[in-house]
C-alpha positions, 0 to 999 in steps of 0.5 A: 567605434560604438555599435549602433545596431544589429542589421540582417541583410538578405540578398542573393547578389553577393556584390550588393550584399558586400556593398551594403555590409561595408556601408552599414559597418562604416555607420557602426552597425553589426551586419549579418548577411544571408543569401537565401530565405531559409538562411535568413530565417535561421539567422534571425531566429538564432540572434534577432536583429534590430532591423532586416533588409530583405530583397524581394526577389530571392532564389528559393522563395518570394521575399514577400512570403519571407516577410510574412513568415517573419511576422508570424514568428513571436521573436521577430514580429516587432523587428522592422523590415525594409524591402529592397526591390526594383519594383516601383509600382503601387500594387507591389508596395501595397502587397509589401505593406499587407505582409508587414513591411515597414519601408522600401528601398528601390534598386539601384540602391542609393547608399546615402539613402540606405544609411539615412533610413537605417539610422532613422529606424535604429534611432526610433528603436532606441527611443522605443526601448528607452520609453519601455524601460521608463514605463517599466520603472514607473510600473515597478514604482507603482507596484512598490507603492501599492505593496508598501500601502498593503504592508502598512495596512497589514501591519496596522491590522495585525497590531490592532487585531492582536490588541483585540484578541486578548480575550476570546470574546474579542474574536468577533470584533477582530472579524468585523475589523478584518471586513472593514479593512478589506472593504476600504483597501479593495474598494468593495461594496460589501464584506461578510464573514462568519466563524465557528471555532468549536461546535459548542461555541457561539457562531460569530458573524460580521458584515461591513457595507461601503454605503448605507443600504436602504434595505438591510440584509437579515442579521443572520448570515448563516445558521449554526447547522449550515456552518457546521456542515461547511467546516466539516466538508472535505471539499471546502478548502478547494472550491472556495478558491475556484469560485462559488457558482451554484453549478460547481459548489457542493450541495452543502454550500448551496443554501448559503451561496444563494445569498450571492446568486448573480454576483461575483464574490471571492470567498476565502476560508479562515483556517485555524490549526489547519482546519476550516473554521469560517469564511469571508466573502468579498463582493467588489463594486459593480460586480467586477472581478478581483485581480491577482494582486487584490486576491493576494492582499485579501489572502494575506490579511485573512491569513494574518487574522487566522494566525492571530486568532490561533495564537490567541487560542493557544495563549488561552490554552497555555494559561489554562494549562498553567493554572491546572499544572499542579493538578495535572502533575499529581494526576500524571503521577498517579497515572504513572504509578497505575501504568507501572502497576499495569505494566508489571501485571502485563509482564507477569501475565505475558505468555512470552518470556521477558528478561531485563538486564543492566548495561553489563547484561546482568539480569535484573528481572525475569517474568514467570514465562521466562521461568517456565521457558528456561527452567530457571527460577526468578532468584536463580536468574537475577544476578546472572549474566544474560547469555550464560543461562543458555547452556548450549556452548555452541550458542554462546558466540551468537549471544555475545554477538547479539549483546555487542549489536544491542550495545550499539543502540540497535534492535536485534530480531531473529530465531535461535535454538536455545537450551533449558536448564535441564539441557533440552532445547527449544526454538525461540523467536528472539527480540532484543532491544536496548533500554536508553538513559532518558538524559542520554538517548544514545547511550543504552543502560540495559536491554530487554529480551523477549523470547517466544517458544516457536517449537511447534511452528518449527515442527510444523514447518519441518512436517510441511517440508517433509510433506512437500518432499513426499508430494513432490516425489509422489508426483514426480514418479508417476509423471516420469512413468507417464512421460516414459510410456507416452514417449515410447508410444510416440517413438516406437509406435510402429514397432510395437504390437497391439498388446504392447501398446495396450500395456503401455496405455494401461500403465499410463492410465494407472499412473494417472489414477495414482496422481488423481488419488494423491491430488484428491487426498490433498484437496480433501484435507484442504476442504476439511481445514477450510470447513467446506467439507459437508457430511451427508446424514443418511442411513448407511449399512456399514457392511455394504460399504465394506463389501463394496470397497473390499471388492474394488481393491481385491485385484490389487491384493491378488497382484501381490498374492494376498488373501483378502478375507471378509467377516461381515455382520449384516445390517449394521446401520448408522447415520453418516455419509456413505462416500466418506465412510467408503473413503475411510475403509478404502484407506485402511485396506489399501494401507494394509495391501501396501505394507503386507509382503507377498503371500500375506493375509488381510482380514476385514471385519465389521460388527455390532459392538456393545457392552453385552458382548462379553466375548470381545477381545480388547487386544483384537479391537484396540482402544475399545472400552466395554464400559462405553455406553450405547451401541457402536459399529466397529470395523477393523482391518487386520494384516500380517504386514511389516508392523510398526514400532511402538515409538511411531504408534502415537504419530500414525494419525498425524498429518504428513507423518510417515515411518522412516523405514517405510518411506519406500512405499508410495504415500504422503502420510495423509490417508490415516489423517483424513480417516481420523478427521472423517470418523471424528466428524461421524461422532467416532474415533480411530485406533491402531495396534501393531507389532513389528514383523507380526502385523497391524490392526487398524480400527474405527468405531462409529455410533449405530443408528437408533432402531425403529 
């Protein structure tokens, strides 16, 4: 049996539901049943029926309300609803119509009438669907005819435009032709266009009017200055598509858009090589809005115009390029020769070592820096295997691995430890890149290696690591002591005497001062490096500075039973910063206290030094040359400490440097470095003389202030 429709029966009486189901199924309908309003809605939404038979009296809600809810659902709004009711009054039927019911069946149900009404509504549904399908086919046919007409217009436009654009001066004629086609195809009142291909070229303009205008517009649509502003405005490609009201357009476009004030134009850009080169304004008749299809046709035609003009420009460029090809080849040959000479000069002057090899990694070129770095002359390198110039046998495996890596066409970067011809080693940043055959870009025909000596950087890194290790140790030690003593105070407070508590507090304060000194040294060095250190220019008596610093450090010397002696020449006046000079003196005296054993002696002396001092002993005042002109203030600290070996003397004033056998003594290796920096900024210099197990002399010299 052929199915004639899908019917939803909603009734709370199972007998009536069963009878209606059998009756409609015998008519060829597919029947779904529901006993409640909620079940009816869910079933209808899951599979929209062709007709709904709805009982007015349902157990969970009123049938009229369900009908109203069905009409509110977009999927069910057009589904016919027949109300099944025992009510026969006019008011109830009127309410049913108001909520959207299409027909009524009165209980008790006449099943012959039911079959007739359902069949009639289903036939009407089928007729409605057939009419909609026929209407849709007509719309599709009309759309296809419209598209065919537009495609024909576009095809004719492209052919005629291509013919007009054989030379550049026909671009303006093509612009006018585009405006004409748009006016005719879209029933426009007017179309206007302008285009500026290059800043040095003439401004092209076109205007086409559907009907003669008794008061023609001025000839010029836009000035060259306005056109240049618009094509250079980054927002142009966005606002032209959205509309052109004066409220939304950028200020640069306002003057031009005043032509269309009060009208509703469509303005689209003419883009050449991805850049805006001009615009076309379309003004419909009766100031109507162009629909999406008309806009799409306009965009297609304008795109075709843009592509035609761009193709014409590219063709002209190709012709000009072909005409000057021979000259270009000759010029490029000269440029390549000049570039080769320039590359050769760069390689010769380059500070990095550059080595070039063939496919077998036999050296064919090495620049002068490679000679200096490896110790091999150019003639010794050429013809040798690249990796054999590394004398360190332990590195041979690495260099063979690098060679195999580069042979696969990949670049290798890394840091290596290399050896010179004389056996000395150096750290190098190495880059090895393949050289490819121009005809076979995947086949290496050689390689180029670039080495840069990074030994100073590695030394600096190692010094930095040592400094971090020292600072970490120096920070950890006082922090551990502070934690221990504060913990003792916390846990043993009641069992400690007052003297014991004071002693623990003194120890905590001492360690805090030690931390403060360490952090101060680091910050001082940071200020020096960053240029934030300020040196005051005041008259300073160096003897007073020495006396003050020595007295502050005397308790430390007395703890170790050291004899601290001062030898002062009064009124040694110089220009400088008393705080920084005091820091230098304090560093020298504190170092002497640290490295002088119990019961030793420390002598601190400052005096005036000039060439007239014939009794000056150069060994007692290291690095002072009596031939130096001018008067100087000299300060030295002499101790009977452990002394310093000669190989360490030259490094003592370097940052972070510490003598290996003295690392048990607290310190970071910054005090002497800071002292040298500060004394240098005062126009002086520092010096040291020492003998192991005898003692050391640390001194600095600064210029005296002029008398008067």
